[in-house]
N, C-alpha and C positions, 0 to 999 in steps of 0.2 A: 504494500500499499504506499503510495506517495504521500509525502507530507504537504505537498502543494496541490491546490485545486484551482480551477478556472475562476477568475474573479478576485483572487487574493491580491491584497496590496503588498508589494514587495519593494525592497531596496537592493540595488546591485552593490555587492561587497568587494568585487575585484574585477579587473579588466579595464577596457577602454572607457566604459561609461560608469565608473565607480562613483557611488553617491547618488546616482539618479534614482528617482522613484517612479513607479508605474503599476499597472495592473496586468495580471496574466490573461492573455487572450486565448492561447492554445498551448497544450502540453504535448510534446512529441516524445513519447516513451521510448521508442526504438532508438532515436538519436540522442536521448537523454538531454534534450534541449527544450526551451520554452520561448514562445513568442510574447513580447511585452508591448503594450500600448504606451505611448508617451515617450518613446525613444526613437531616435532617428531611424529612418527606413533606408534600405539599400536600393540603389538604382540598378536595374537589369535591362540590358539592351536586347531587342528582338530584331533579327534580320528580316528583310522582306522575303517572302516565299514565291510570290509571283510578280509579274511586272505591274499588275494592278494594285497589289498590296503595298503599303508603306511600312517601313520599319518604325518601331515605337520604343518608348522607354516606359518601363513598369517599376513602380515602387513596391518592394517586398518588405515584410516586417523583418527586423533584425532578430536572429536566433541567438539566445544566450544559454550557455551550459548551466544545468541545475546547480552545480556546485558553486556558481558565482553569484547566486542570489540568496536572500534571506527574507523572512516574513517581517513586516512592519507591525510592531505592537500597537493595537488600537488605542491604548490609553497613554503610554509614554512616548509614542511616535519614534521609537528607535528599533534597532535590529533586535530580534529575539529568536529563541529556539522554540521548536514545537514539540509537544509531548502528547501522549494519549491517555485518557482516563476512562474507566467504565462508570457511567452515571446512569442510574435506572436501567441497567442492562444494555445500554448502548455505548458504543465506543465513540468518544468525542475528542476533537482536537482542542488543545489548550496552549496558551502562550505561557512560557516558563517564567518570564519576568513578572507579569501582572496577574497571572493565574486566572485569566478570563477564558471563557469557552468561545472558540471560533467555529463559525458555520457559514462559509462563503461571505465573509465580511460583516456578518451580523453579530453584535455583541449581546451575550446573554448574561444574567446575573452571576456573580461569583459563587462557587460552591466549595 
């Protein structure tokens, strides 16, 4: 089970975009990477296939390795680790710093 989910607010902890904040758009499990909104996109050039078609430029989202990101704590607004707890028979994600329960960016009461 991955500790990250689509829609989580994250902070980039290493690499070219260190310190940037964004949200997870898509998780690529096989590549072990994540697409993040709010970060610069990459330009890709497409050649023309026919005489009628024109070449074009496409903006693709920047892929970042999962090891280079961390969850943003909803209360302290800093980097935090994620843990799991069984609450009422359900496995829940919690922030280690503030001990709040995470469920796709919704904050529940502390337990």
